[in-house]
N, C-alpha and C positions, 0 to 999 in steps of 0.2 A: 504493499501499501505508498511503502514512501515515495515508491517513482511515480505514484499516480497525478498529481498535480504538476510536476514538470512534464512528462508529456503529452499531459491533458492541454499545459499552454504552448508545446509546441507544434503538437498536430491543430490544437486552435490558430495557431497563426496561418501554419500553413494551408488547410481547409478551408478558412472563412474568405481569404482574395479566388482559390479555385470555382467555391460557389456561386460567387457573382457572378465570374467568368462565364459560367455553366449559366447561368440565368439570364444572364443577358443576350448570347444566342440563342436560347428558347426566346426570346423576348422578337429577336430578329424576325424569328418564323412567325411569330405571330403575327408581329405589322405587315410583313408579307400578306400575310393570308386575310389582316382583317383589309389592307390596303387594295388587295388584287378585286376579294370580293364587293366592293364597292362598287366596282364596276358591270360585274355580272356572275352571273352562276359561271358563263363557262369559263372568264378567266381565275374565277376561284379553284375552277375545276383544275386547269392548265397548272396552276400554281403548286396545288397540293399533288398532282400529277406526277409533275415535275421535280418538286422537291423530293417526291418517294424514288426516285430513280437516283438521283444524286445520291443523296447521300447515302443506302447503302454502297452504291461504288467508288465514296471517297470512302468507305470503312479498309483499306485496303491502305493507300496515302495513312490514314490515321493510326493507325496499328503500326504499322511500318515506327509511325513516327513516336508515340508511346516508349519503341525499345527502348527509345536513345537515356529516357529518363532516369529507370535504374541503373545505367552504367553510369552516366555522369555521376551519379550520388555513389556508387560505388569509389568512386573517384576522387571523390571530394572524400569520404568519411576516409581513403587511404593517404588523403592529402598527397595525391596524381596530377594534380589539376596542369601540369604541362603536359597529359594524355588529354587533356576537354576538346581540345581543338580537331586534334585527328579524330574523335569521336565523331564530335559534331559534323564536321566536313563529310566522313561515312557515312555516316546518316543521312545527310544530304543528298548525297547521290543513290542511296537503297530508294530515298523515295522517290525521286527523279524516277527510278527505274519502276515504279510502280505508277508515277501521276503516268508517266506513258500508255502504260496498262491499261490504266482506268480511263485517259483521252478514249482512246479504242474503242471502248466500251461505249462511253456516251454517247460517241459521232455514231455508234451502232444502233444506238438505243430508238431513235428516230422512225431505225426503219424493219423494229419490229410494231411499234405504233404503228406503223401504214399498214401491216398485218391486218391489225382490228379492226373489229365490226363498229366504229365510232364517227361523231360528227364530223366532217374536215376542221369545221372553225376552230374546235375543241383541238385537234388533231395538229394544227395548223399552231397556234398559240402553245402546244406544249415541248412541241419540236424545238418554235424559236427562244420558249424560255431556257431550253436547254443548249442551243448552240451560246448565245449568251451569256449564262453563267459556266459554260468552260472559258472563257478568258480568265477564270480567276483562278482555274486549279493551279498554274503554278504559284502563284499567290498563297495561294491553300499550303501548297509544298512547304512555300518559304513561311509561314507564321507556324504551322505546325513541330516544324524540326528547331526555328527559333523560339518556339513558349516552350517546350522540352527542352530544350539547354538552360535557360530561366529558372525552369521549374527542378529540375535535375542539381541546378545548385541552389534546391532547395529557397529558391525567390519568385514565389510565387506573387506578389505583389504586381508584376506588371502584365500578368492576364485578366486581372481586374481593371486596369486603367486603360491596357487596349481595347477588352471588351465592350466599353464603356464608349473609348472613342467608336467603336462598329457601329454601336447600335445609337448614337450621335448623327453620323455618316448616313446612318439607313434608311433615318425618318427623310430625312427631305430629297438625298436622290432616290428615294419610294414615288416619292410625291412630284419629281419634275419628270422622272421615265412614262409612270404607270400611266400619270392625266394628260401628260405633256404640256409643262412648263419651260419657261424660258428658251422658246424656241425650239427646243424637241420636241419628236413625232410624244402623240399619244399610244403607246405601246401594249396598253394595257398589264392582262396578267406577266405575257412575254418581259414588259419593264421591270419587273420585280427581279428577274435573270440579270439583268441590267445592272441595275441597282447591288445584286448580289457580289455579281464580280465588284464593283467601285469598291464597295465596302472592304473585299476581302483584301483587294489593292492595298485599300490605305491600311488594315490594320495588321499588313504584312509589312511594308516599309514604316511602318511606326513602330514597330517593334524591334525591324532591321537600325535604325537611327539611334535608337534607343543604345543596344545591347554595342554598335561601334561608339559611342559616347564615353556611356556611363560608368564610371570610372573603377567598379567594381569587377567589372569585364578585362578591364587592363591586365589584371593578372594571368586568368586565362587566353585573351588574344584569339577570340575564334578565328578571325583574317590573318592574320598576323603572316601566319606560312599558308601556301597552299599545298597542300597535300594529294596527291594524285588518287585516283582510284585504287584502292588495294583489295580483292576479291576476298580473300576469308575475310576482312572486316564484314563486306558488303553480306556476303552468307551469315558472315554470323549474326549480325540485324536484323536477317529477314527469315534465320531460324526463333531469333528473341518474339520479330513483328509479327510473322504470319501466324500462327495461333492466336495470338491475340486479335487483331483482326476477324479471325475466323469465329474465336468465342463471338466478339459482337455482335457479327453477321446473323450466327446459329439465333442469337438472341430477339432480334430485331424482326429476321425474315417469320421465326415462331406468332407473334404478336399479328405481323402482317398476314401471312396464312389464316392466322384464325379470325380475323377480319373479313375477311375471305368468305371463311365458310357459318359461319353468323351472318351472311348477306341476304341469304335465304330465305333466313326467319323475320323482316322483315325489319320495319325503318325503327318501330320503336324498342326492339333489341337492340339495333343498332346503335342508335340512341344511346342510350341506359351503359351501351358496355366504352361506348366512346366519351361518356363522362363521366366514370369509374376510372378508365384508361389515363385519363386526362389528368383524372386530381391525383392518383399514384404516380406517373411519371413527373410531376410536378415538387412531389415529398420524393421522391427519388434522386434529386438533387443535390441533396446533403451526403446519402450513403455513397454516392457516385463519386464525390467532390473527397471526402473520409478516402475513400478508397485508393486515388491518387495520390491522396498527403502522404497514406502508409507507405508508401510502393518507396516514396521520398526517404521517410526515417529511416525503414528496413535498410530501405541500400547502402545512407548513410553506416549506420550501426557494422553492418556486413565490412563495409569496406575498412574499417575503423577495429574490423576484427573484435567485435563486440557482440556476441550471438546473444547472449542474455537479455541487450536492451533490442536485439532485435523482436524479442519473442513478445516483450514486455508491451512493444508498440503496439502489433499485433493487439494482445490481451486490454490495451485501454484504448484503441480505436474500436475495437469488439462493443465492447461496453458502453460509450458515448452513442453508436451508430445503433444496438436494439432499445438503448434508452430512449433515443428519439424518436425509434421507429415505433417505440410501444405507446410515450406520447402522441404521436400522429393517427398512429393507429386507432386509438380512443377515440379521439375528435373525429375519424371516419366513420368511425361503427356508430358511435353518439349524436353528430352532428351531418351523417347520411343524407337526407332528407333535406336539410337546411343546403349544401351545400352542390345537391341537384338544382334545387331552384334556382339558383344562380346562374345552371345553362337552360331552362326551361322553365315555361308555364304549364306543359302537360303532367297530367296527374299520373299515366301510367309509366311515363319515362321518368319522374320524380323518382316512384316507390320500385320500379325495376332495379335503376342507379341507387338508391337506397341501401337494397338486398347486395347490390356485385359488391358498394361502398364495403359494407359488415363483413366483405369475404377478404376484399382488399386492406381489411385491417389486418388480417394474417399474412396476406402476400407479401405485402412492406417489409415485414420482419425475416422474413425467409428469404428475403429481396438482400434488403440488409448485408446478413448473413452470409448469403454465397455473393454478392460488394466487394467487402473489407476481408474475404478471402481470396477470392484473386487478384486484389490489390496488394496484400503481401505476399502473396506466388510471385508475382514479379518483382517485387522487390529484393528477391533471393536467385531471380534472374530463371524461374521457372514456371516454362510458359507453356509447355503443349499438351502439359496434361489438365490445363483449365478450356480448351479447347475440344479436350474427347470429353473430358468431362460434360462439357454445356451441352454438348452435341447427343451425348448420350440419354441426357437428362433433361434438357427440352422437347428433343423430339420425338424418339420411340419413345420416353417414355410419357413426359409432359403433356405433346399433344395426344395420344393416346388415351392416355388419360380424360382429356376433354371431350376428345369425340365420343368416348363410350359412354360417359356421363350428359355429355351438351347434345347429344342425339341419338342414339340408341335407348333402345328399354333391356338394355342383356344384363344390368344390375337395379335400377330404382328408372321407376317411369325417367322419360327426358328432360333433362334440365334447362336446356338450353345455355345460353349465356355462360348460368351458374355454372352449370357444369366444368367448363373452360377455366371460369378460373379457379377452379378444384384444382383441374388441371395443370394453372399454372401455379399451383400453392405447392402441390404436388413435386414438378419438375423441380421447381427451387427449393425445394427442402431435401432432395435427393442433392440436389448439386453441391449444396450447403455441406453436410455430410460427408460429400466424398472428398472437396475442394482442402474440410477442415479435417481430416484424416489426411492427405495431398501434403499438406502445410509440416503438419508434426511431424512425416516422415523429411521431409526437405530438411527442416529445421534440426531433425536427428542428425542430420548426415553433414550439414553446417558444425553444430558442436564438433563432431569425432574428427570431423579434419580439422579443427580448430586447435583440441588436445594433440592429434600428431605430430601440427607443429611448433607446438609448447615444447612437445617431447624431444 
């Protein structure tokens, strides 16, 4: 217990800025949706579908970039800052390779839309959105790598500041390009793609300028010396980052699959499900940010060869995360009807959303547990197990439970959306248990190596 407060304070200082940065990114999506929705339903749908294509495809770059943070934090803990610039540049090469693959898929995505039986206007606006936002892909690469450089050095405040800058840029440029102001053409929903690309460049260049000018980065000098691509280093980052990307993809694709499966159940069921998912997604921002913070704390501790501090960071993060989830879970359970009423006045939707929010109260605890375990494993540079566990727990297990309970009478009378939420809970709980077991095994391995080196 004597380590509880110091570690809580350190985790809090790291988590707070990351949380605000995550919330600003979420708000950018909200702004895009609201402003495009005022033009018309077709423009709103184009932004929604375009975003649904952009986000999963860029997970490859995002996951590869996340691999940099634990590598840098290990260097920081081991007082090997002379290696930071090399790792940073090799990570940048890795993400560029990932971006080339992502760009190809983004370029081809509109052709798949052309095969679908959708309205021509909707298809054209979605394609235009994707064509415009693609110009922001190089900036996305630069921003992701720079952000993980900063956070790997336990400096999370730039994420907060740059996130706010991005949000402030997002609102006026959306206004200009969606509605056609200051002499620009009115592009409707496609204008949100232009705005997103401009925002990404604004965030990337702002963070680049900060890293180049701030005194704290003079010691690591990420641009002072050129390091040519080293395939061993690039392979190392791929081995760390690709499983992260896939784990993220398995999670996002699960929710996308459930949205498709419940669509035939009717608008009321879909609306109730969406409300519960929206609330739980907002609550998830805290454990997600805490997960990123615990990666940094564990990476630093292991770099300094303090394995006990690494496990202590995990335990404190878990205590904070589960406590937060319990309080929020009670709020969703007791205040479900009130929360649902903020979204709609339809009594049937409110009743269903309230029921689902009661299940979300359990869901958020399991989700917090597995998120922090995944973050801790990243700190130990163990990412492959998380990919395998999430694949098994989310898809063969969680989705199967959801389909059986939600759409069939095999066990109980079909439960509709509630059955899928029980599937979510089941899958996340299995993941939490399996990931925690894996974490303790990895920690024991690090302890054994530490004792062997000491002897």
